[in-house]
KEKE-3310 file (N, C-alpha, C; in steps of 0.2 Angstrom, whole numbers, plus 5000, padded with zeros to 4 digits):
npx = (5310:5320:5315:5313:5326:5332:5322:5328:5341:5338:5332:5343:5352:5345:5345:5359:5360:5352:5361:5370:5379:5385:5391:5383:5374:5381:5389:5382:5380:5382:5397:5393:5381:5366:5360:5346:5338:5323:5320:5326:5338:5349:5351:5345:5346:5356:5366:5381:5392:5403:5410:5403:5390:5394:5397:5385:5377:5385:5383:5369:5370:5376:5369:5357:5360:5359:5347:5333:5326:5310:5304:5290:5284:5292:5292:5295:5299:5302:5317:5334:5342:5335:5328:5315:5313:5303:5302:5294:5295:5296:5304:5314:5323:5332:5336:5348:5346:5338:5324:5314:5315:5304:5298:5292:5293:5298:5308:5313:5320:5332:5338:5352:5358:5361:5366:5365:5358:5351:5343:5329:5324:5310:5301:5292:5295:5293:5292:5305:5313:5309:5314:5328:5331:5329:5338:5350:5350:5352:5366:5370:5379:5381:5367:5363:5371:5376:5369:5375:5381:5385:5393:5401:5395:5383:5368:5371)
npy = (5629:5629:5635:5648:5652:5653:5662:5673:5673:5677:5689:5696:5696:5704:5716:5718:5723:5734:5741:5744:5734:5721:5709:5703:5696:5689:5680:5669:5661:5646:5639:5634:5640:5646:5662:5670:5684:5691:5696:5707:5717:5728:5722:5710:5692:5677:5671:5661:5660:5663:5675:5683:5684:5692:5703:5707:5710:5721:5730:5732:5739:5750:5755:5759:5767:5768:5760:5752:5739:5733:5720:5711:5697:5683:5667:5650:5634:5616:5606:5607:5601:5603:5617:5629:5646:5660:5676:5691:5707:5726:5738:5753:5768:5783:5789:5793:5804:5812:5808:5797:5780:5766:5750:5732:5715:5697:5686:5669:5657:5644:5633:5623:5614:5627:5635:5645:5639:5641:5657:5665:5680:5690:5704:5719:5722:5731:5744:5744:5744:5757:5764:5761:5766:5780:5782:5780:5789:5800:5798:5787:5775:5761:5758:5755:5745:5730:5715:5705:5690:5672:5668:5657:5647:5646:5638:5626)
npz = (5635:5626:5614:5619:5621:5609:5603:5610:5605:5592:5593:5598:5587:5578:5586:5586:5572:5573:5581:5571:5568:5560:5564:5574:5568:5557:5563:5567:5556:5548:5539:5527:5524:5517:5510:5506:5498:5492:5476:5462:5463:5472:5484:5482:5478:5480:5492:5497:5504:5517:5517:5506:5511:5523:5516:5511:5522:5526:5516:5517:5529:5524:5515:5521:5534:5551:5552:5559:5566:5571:5580:5576:5578:5584:5579:5584:5580:5582:5586:5593:5583:5571:5568:5565:5562:5562:5558:5560:5555:5557:5548:5549:5543:5543:5531:5520:5512:5519:5518:5526:5527:5526:5529:5529:5533:5533:5539:5536:5544:5545:5557:5563:5576:5583:5573:5559:5544:5533:5527:5523:5516:5515:5509:5505:5490:5480:5488:5493:5481:5476:5487:5485:5473:5474:5484:5477:5467:5476:5478:5484:5480:5482:5483:5470:5465:5458:5463:5477:5474:5473:5461:5459:5464:5459:5454:5461)
capx = (5315:5325:5313:5314:5333:5332:5320:5332:5347:5336:5331:5349:5355:5342:5348:5366:5359:5350:5367:5375:5385:5383:5393:5378:5370:5385:5393:5377:5379:5387:5401:5390:5374:5363:5356:5342:5334:5320:5320:5332:5340:5355:5350:5343:5350:5357:5374:5382:5399:5403:5413:5398:5385:5396:5397:5378:5375:5389:5379:5363:5371:5379:5363:5352:5363:5353:5342:5331:5321:5306:5301:5283:5283:5296:5290:5300:5297:5307:5322:5340:5345:5330:5324:5312:5312:5299:5303:5291:5298:5296:5311:5314:5329:5332:5337:5354:5344:5334:5319:5314:5313:5300:5296:5290:5295:5298:5314:5312:5327:5333:5344:5354:5362:5362:5369:5359:5359:5347:5339:5326:5320:5304:5299:5289:5300:5291:5294:5312:5316:5308:5320:5334:5331:5329:5345:5355:5349:5355:5373:5372:5381:5378:5360:5362:5376:5373:5368:5381:5379:5392:5394:5405:5390:5376:5366:5373)
capy = (5633:5630:5640:5655:5654:5654:5669:5678:5674:5680:5696:5699:5697:5710:5721:5720:5727:5740:5745:5745:5729:5715:5703:5699:5690:5685:5675:5664:5657:5640:5640:5632:5643:5650:5668:5673:5690:5691:5702:5709:5724:5728:5718:5703:5687:5672:5670:5655:5660:5668:5682:5686:5685:5697:5709:5709:5714:5727:5734:5734:5744:5756:5759:5761:5768:5770:5755:5750:5734:5731:5713:5710:5692:5678:5660:5645:5627:5611:5604:5610:5598:5605:5622:5634:5652:5665:5683:5697:5714:5732:5742:5760:5771:5790:5790:5798:5810:5815:5805:5791:5773:5761:5743:5727:5709:5692:5681:5663:5655:5636:5633:5616:5614:5634:5638:5647:5635:5645:5662:5668:5687:5692:5711:5723:5723:5738:5749:5743:5746:5765:5767:5760:5771:5786:5783:5780:5796:5804:5797:5781:5770:5753:5757:5754:5741:5723:5710:5701:5683:5668:5665:5650:5641:5646:5631:5620)
capz = (5637:5620:5611:5623:5621:5601:5602:5612:5600:5586:5595:5599:5580:5575:5590:5583:5567:5576:5583:5566:5568:5557:5567:5579:5563:5553:5567:5568:5550:5546:5534:5520:5524:5511:5512:5500:5498:5487:5471:5457:5466:5475:5490:5480:5476:5485:5493:5500:5508:5524:5514:5502:5517:5527:5512:5510:5528:5526:5510:5520:5534:5521:5511:5526:5540:5556:5551:5565:5565:5577:5579:5578:5581:5583:5580:5584:5581:5581:5590:5591:5576:5565:5571:5560:5565:5557:5562:5557:5557:5553:5548:5547:5544:5543:5524:5519:5508:5523:5517:5529:5523:5531:5526:5533:5530:5536:5539:5538:5546:5548:5562:5565:5582:5584:5567:5553:5538:5528:5528:5517:5517:5510:5510:5501:5485:5477:5492:5494:5475:5476:5491:5483:5467:5476:5487:5471:5464:5480:5477:5488:5475:5485:5482:5463:5463:5456:5468:5478:5473:5473:5454:5458:5467:5457:5451:5465)
cpx = (5320:5322:5313:5322:5334:5328:5324:5338:5345:5335:5338:5353:5351:5344:5355:5365:5357:5355:5372:5380:5382:5385:5389:5374:5375:5389:5388:5377:5385:5391:5397:5383:5371:5359:5353:5337:5330:5320:5326:5333:5346:5356:5348:5348:5351:5365:5374:5389:5399:5406:5407:5392:5388:5396:5390:5376:5379:5386:5373:5364:5373:5373:5358:5355:5358:5347:5340:5325:5317:5302:5294:5281:5289:5293:5295:5297:5303:5312:5329:5344:5341:5325:5321:5310:5307:5299:5300:5294:5296:5302:5310:5322:5329:5333:5342:5352:5339:5326:5318:5312:5309:5299:5294:5292:5295:5305:5311:5319:5327:5339:5346:5359:5365:5366:5364:5362:5356:5343:5336:5322:5316:5302:5295:5294:5299:5293:5301:5315:5315:5313:5326:5336:5332:5336:5351:5355:5353:5363:5375:5373:5380:5371:5358:5367:5372:5373:5374:5378:5385:5391:5396:5400:5384:5374:5368:5368)
cpy = (5635:5635:5647:5657:5656:5661:5675:5679:5678:5688:5700:5701:5703:5716:5723:5725:5734:5745:5746:5740:5723:5709:5699:5694:5686:5679:5668:5659:5651:5641:5639:5635:5646:5656:5671:5679:5691:5697:5703:5716:5723:5723:5710:5698:5682:5672:5664:5654:5665:5675:5686:5688:5691:5704:5711:5712:5721:5732:5736:5740:5751:5759:5762:5762:5771:5765:5753:5745:5732:5724:5713:5703:5687:5672:5655:5638:5623:5611:5607:5607:5600:5611:5626:5640:5656:5671:5688:5703:5720:5735:5749:5763:5779:5792:5795:5804:5814:5813:5798:5785:5769:5755:5738:5721:5703:5688:5674:5659:5647:5636:5625:5617:5622:5637:5639:5643:5638:5651:5665:5675:5688:5699:5713:5726:5729:5744:5750:5746:5754:5767:5767:5765:5778:5787:5783:5787:5802:5803:5791:5775:5763:5753:5754:5748:5734:5719:5706:5694:5679:5665:5658:5644:5641:5640:5626:5619)
cpz = (5630:5616:5613:5621:5613:5600:5604:5608:5594:5587:5596:5592:5577:5580:5588:5577:5569:5578:5578:5565:5565:5560:5572:5575:5560:5557:5569:5562:5550:5541:5528:5521:5518:5513:5506:5502:5492:5482:5467:5458:5469:5481:5488:5479:5482:5486:5497:5503:5513:5521:5510:5507:5521:5522:5510:5516:5528:5521:5514:5525:5530:5517:5516:5533:5545:5556:5558:5564:5572:5575:5581:5581:5579:5584:5579:5584:5580:5587:5588:5585:5570:5568:5565:5565:5560:5561:5557:5559:5553:5553:5546:5547:5542:5536:5524:5516:5512:5522:5521:5525:5528:5526:5531:5529:5535:5534:5541:5539:5549:5552:5562:5570:5583:5579:5562:5547:5533:5530:5523:5519:5512:5513:5504:5495:5482:5481:5492:5487:5474:5480:5488:5477:5469:5479:5482:5468:5469:5481:5482:5482:5477:5483:5475:5461:5462:5462:5471:5478:5472:5466:5454:5460:5464:5453:5455:5470)
residu = (MET:TYR:HIS:PHE:ILE:VAL:ARG:ARG:ILE:ILE:ARG:GLY:ALA:PHE:GLY:GLY:LEU:ASN:ALA:GLY:LYS:ALA:THR:GLY:VAL:THR:ARG:LEU:PHE:ALA:PRO:ASP:ALA:ARG:HIS:LEU:PHE:ILE:GLY:GLU:HIS:ALA:LEU:GLY:GLY:GLU:ARG:SER:THR:PRO:ALA:SER:ILE:GLY:ARG:TRP:TYR:ALA:ARG:LEU:LEU:ALA:VAL:PHE:PRO:GLY:ILE:ARG:PHE:GLU:LEU:GLU:ARG:VAL:LEU:VAL:SER:GLY:TRP:PRO:TRP:ASN:THR:LEU:VAL:VAL:ALA:GLU:TRP:ARG:GLU:SER:SER:PRO:GLY:ILE:ASP:GLY:VAL:PRO:ASN:GLU:ASN:THR:GLY:VAL:ASN:ILE:ILE:GLU:LEU:ARG:TRP:GLY:GLN:VAL:ARG:ARG:VAL:SER:ILE:TYR:THR:ASP:THR:ALA:THR:LEU:GLU:ARG:ASN:LEU:LYS:ARG:LEU:ALA:ARG:ALA:GLY:VAL:THR:GLU:ALA:ALA:ALA:PRO:PRO:ILE:VAL:ASP:LEU:SER:ARG:MET:GLY:SER)
# end
């Protein structure tokens, strides 16, 4: 039953992003959570404060308005005090410049007592970087912005 509830929570969080709302995800993070997105680009880097994690999700929705995630699989293991979730997804968005964006990826999520302690997001970075460059040329400034990272906590 616990794993069913966790899968439902994760699906709801992705559903919130599909509705253009970051709070469905950000409310799940513990105050000292870590958020990692692989790659060196506008969405890359690691964040470790609620403010920077919130800014990252706001950027995601600004760069890819109308983004839609389709969950392929949500795997859950462990107990409430130490839960691991693997969420495989496909995403698409219409593209501000009229060219559709598509990609696939996986989120590895660590939960403790219902709070996200760490999320690591892995995607096809070559495809993402091509989309970001194209959107930046179309005038989406956030697509070319430096990564959102917590400089005060780097190396900690």
